[in-house]
N, C-alpha and C positions, 0 to 999 in steps of 0.2 A: 535617402537612397534606398530605403526598405519600404515595401508595400505592406500595409497592415490591413488584412482582410477584416471586414465588418460582419457581425452577426445580425440577425433580424432586428434586434433592439437597438442597433446602432453602435454598440460597443465593439471594441476590437476582439478578434478571436485569436487566441494563442495556441490553438490546436496545431500540432506539427504538420498534419496533412493540408490544413488551410493555409499555413504560412508558406509551405513549399509550392503549393499550387499558385498562390498569388505572386510569388517571386520567380516562377519559372524554374524551380529546382527539381531535380530528378528524385522521385519518390514513388516508384512504380508499384511497390508492394507494401503499402501502409500497414503498420502494426506487425510486420515481420521484424524480428529483433535486429538483424543485420541491416536491413533497409532503413530502419528508424535511426540507427547509429550513423549511417552514411548521410542521411538527410539532416541530422543534427549537426554533423561536421560541416555540411554545405551551408547551413545557416550561420555557423560560427565564422566561416570564411567570408560570407556575405557581410556580416557585421564588421569583420576586420577590414574589409575593403571600403565599406561605406563610412564607418566611424572608427578609424584606427586609434584615436586617442581614448575613446570610450573602451574599446576592446583591450587596449594595453593596460588601462587603469584597473579594469575588473580582473584581468588575468594576474597582474602583478600584486593585487591585494586580495587574492583568494585564500590566503593561508590563515591560520588561527591567530597568529600574532597581530596581523593587520586588523582583523575583526575585533580582537580584544582592545586594540588601541582606540578604535572608534567607539566601541561600546564600553567606555571607561566608567566603572561604577563609582569612582571617587568624584569625578568632575560632573558627570551626568549632562553631557551636551546632547542637543537634538541631532538626530542622524536620519538620513534618508534610507529607507529599507525597501527593497523590491522583493516581492514574494507572491506566489500564486494564492496564498491564503487571503490576500486582500482582493476584493472584487475587481473585475475588469473595468467596471464603470468608474473606478477610482484609479485606473491605470496600474493596478497591481502594485501600488506604491503608497508609502505612508511615511510621515515624519514622526519618529518615535523617540522615546526617552528610555535608556536602560534603567532597570529597577534593582535587580538582584540576580543571583544565580540559584537555580533550584537546589534543594537540600542535598539531593543525591547525584549531582552532576556539576563538574567544574568546566564542562565543555559547552554549556548553554548559558545564555543570558535572557532573562525575561524582559521584554520591552512592552511599552504602552503606546498606543496610537494617540498622538496629541490632538487629534480631531475631537476626541471625547473628553468630557469633564472628569478629572482625576479624583474628585472628592469621594467617589464611591470606594476608593482604595483605602481610605481610613475610616469611612463611615460604616462599612459593612464588615462583618466578622470574616475570618478566613474561610469558614465553611460556606458562607454565602458567596464569597468570591469564587470559590471552587465550583459551586453549583452553576454560576453564571459564566464560567469559562469552559467547563468540561461537559456541560449538558448541551445536546443539540438544540438549535434555535427553535425548531418546531415543538420541542418538549418543554420549553420554558413557559411559565405562566404568561397569559395574555398581557401585553404592555410592558413586559420585562425585557430590558435591553441587555444583550450580551456585553460583557466587559472586554474592552479591546486589548487584552493581554495576549502575547504570543512569545513562544520560546524560539530563540535564534540559536541554531547549532553552529558554534564557532568553527568546528572542524569539517563542515560540509560546504565550504566555499560560498557563504552568504554574500549577496550583492548589497553592499553598503556604501554610502558616500556622505561626505560632509554636507550639512544643511545649506551651506553657501552655494552649492551647485544647483539649487532649486531656483529657477527663474520665476519672475512675477507671472509670466504667461502660463508656465507649467503648474504653478501653485493654484491659479484660478481654474485651470482645466481640471485638475484632480481634487478640487474642493478642499484645498489646504489653506487655512487662514493663518498667515505668519504671525500676526499680532495675537490672535487667540492662542496659537500654539506656544508662544513665548509666555503668555499668562499661565497656561497650564504647566509648562515646564517650571516656572517659578514656584507654583503651588507644590509640585512634586519635590523640588529641592528643599522647600520649607518643611515638609513632612517626610523627608526621605527615610529616616529610621523606622518610623511607624509603618510606612508603606512597605519597606523591604521585609519587615518582620511578618506582616499579614500576607503578602504575596508569597513569600517563601513557604509559610505554613499552608497556604492554599495549594501550592504545588506539591506539598507532601501528601495531600489526600489522594486516595486511590483514583486513578484515571481510567476512564472506560476505553479499553483497547479492543480492536477488532480480534475476534477469536483466531488463534494461531491454527494453521492447517494441521491436521492430525499427523501428517507425514512430512518431514522437512524436505524430502525429495521433490515435493510439489511447490515449494517456496523458492521459485527461481530467483526472485529479486529481493530476497531477505538480506539481513545484514551479513557483512563479510566475517570470515573466520578470524578469531583473535590470533595475533602473531605467535603467542606461546603454543597455541594448539596447532598452528600451521607447521611448526617445527617437528611436531610428533607424527605428521602424516606420512613421511617416508618410512618411519618405524612401523606404522600400521601396515603399510603395503608390503613390508618385508616379513611381517609376522607369519608364522605357519601353524601355531597350535593355540588352543584356547587359553592356556596359561599366559602366553605372551600377549594376546589380545587383552586379557583381563588386567594385566599390569599396566599396559598403555592407556586403556580406557579409564582407569582410576586417576590418571593424571590429566584427563581432558577437562576443560572448563566449560565448553559449550555443550549443553545437553542435546542439541540437534545432531552433533557429531556421534553421540553414543548410538542414537537410532540409526544413523546412516552406516556406522561401522557394523551394526548387526546385519543390515541388508547386504552389505559388502561381503560379510563372511558367508551368509546364506547362499548368495549367488555364486561365489567363487571358491569358497573353502567349506563346503557343507559338512565335511568330516569333523570340523571344529565345533559343531553344534551338539549340545546335549539333547536328550530325548524331549525335554521340556521346551527347549529352544526351537527344535524342529516343529513341535505343535504350534508354537507361537508364530513361526514363519508361515506355516500352512494357513493359520487363521488370518494373518495379515494379508496374504495373497488373496484369500477368499473374499475378504472385505473390500479389497481394492478392485479385483478383477470381476467379481460377480455382483457386488452390492454398490460399487462406486463410492465407497466411504471417503476416500482421500481426494475425490474430485477428478480423478483421471478417467481415461476411457475405459469402459468395461469391455469384456469379451463380446457381449452382445452388440455393443456399439461398433466394435471393430468388425464384427461379421457384417453388419449393415453397411459400413463404409466400403468393405471389400466387395460386397455384392453390387454396390453402386458402381464401382470401378469395372467390375466384370461385365456390366451391362453395356459398356462402351464398345462399339463395333470396330473401332480403329485400333484396338489393342493387338499386338502381335501374339502369336501362339505361345511364344516363350514367356511373355508377360502374364498371359492367362495361366500358364503352368505354375509360375511363382505364386500367383494369388491363390491357386488351388492348394498349393503346399502350405501356405500361410494359414488358410482356413483349417486344413487338417491339423496343423499344430495347435491353433487356438482351441479346436474341439477337444484335442487330447488334454490340454491344460484344464479345460472346463470339466472333463470327466474326472480328472484327478482331484480337482478341488471339490467336486460334488460327492466323491466317494466317502 
């Protein structure tokens, strides 16, 4: 009951705008945050209407407890896992075996795609495993295959299902050999302790993470605020002097909040800033608005955008006046920062 749009290479496209277009769903302003949310909801409703049993199963088993039951590290059964990390040509699906939890997290389980021979998991050292997991494919030596390890976040509603739900037709379509997978699972169970130790050590190695934005205000889709920090936010909004802010900031866990609290004070309670902090705020504004360090729009780009709007002949005189005032304000900010 769902139309799956195809890309030029014949594989299914899972891009939101392609799915909504193929299924006649409203998505007039693609990549607008609210429009994308509404389009995703429309897709969910379509799935619920066309495949109610599948929808109910995924919805009812979205919690951490259900995921932990399927990815049981004691029994190590084969489990179907759906993820965008698996290529579309394989249906974004894999039959996996749970191996261990990373050393620094009890909310994740490392799984292995049973399409691949697991012997590498005890033949290679932890450092070699880490290299072939966390190094980009194009940076690996020629002829070196990436190891099919992946971390499943139990608290992020992973889509998991028992292996028995895989039909013969689906297994053939997505290049899953049930017999070979069972052989690989038996090998993993026979060497489970050695594998768990090596893989856990491999996931202890430093991972290459994308550089964090210099200003957390530009990280719109970053992680949520911790509950303990969230309880302190009303106290921050009620604070009125530097001593109160300092006492509350000392209790914050998330370093992003400290940077955001500083900006909040500078914008709304400038009298709480020391001379050193005032200089720091001036420098931060200069880097963002003149140099574009944080990735936002600079004053020069703002002026260019406004001039483009002013060139429109159908703008009312009142709108033109607003744009003129905005340019005057931007110019005064630029003069202040250049002083």
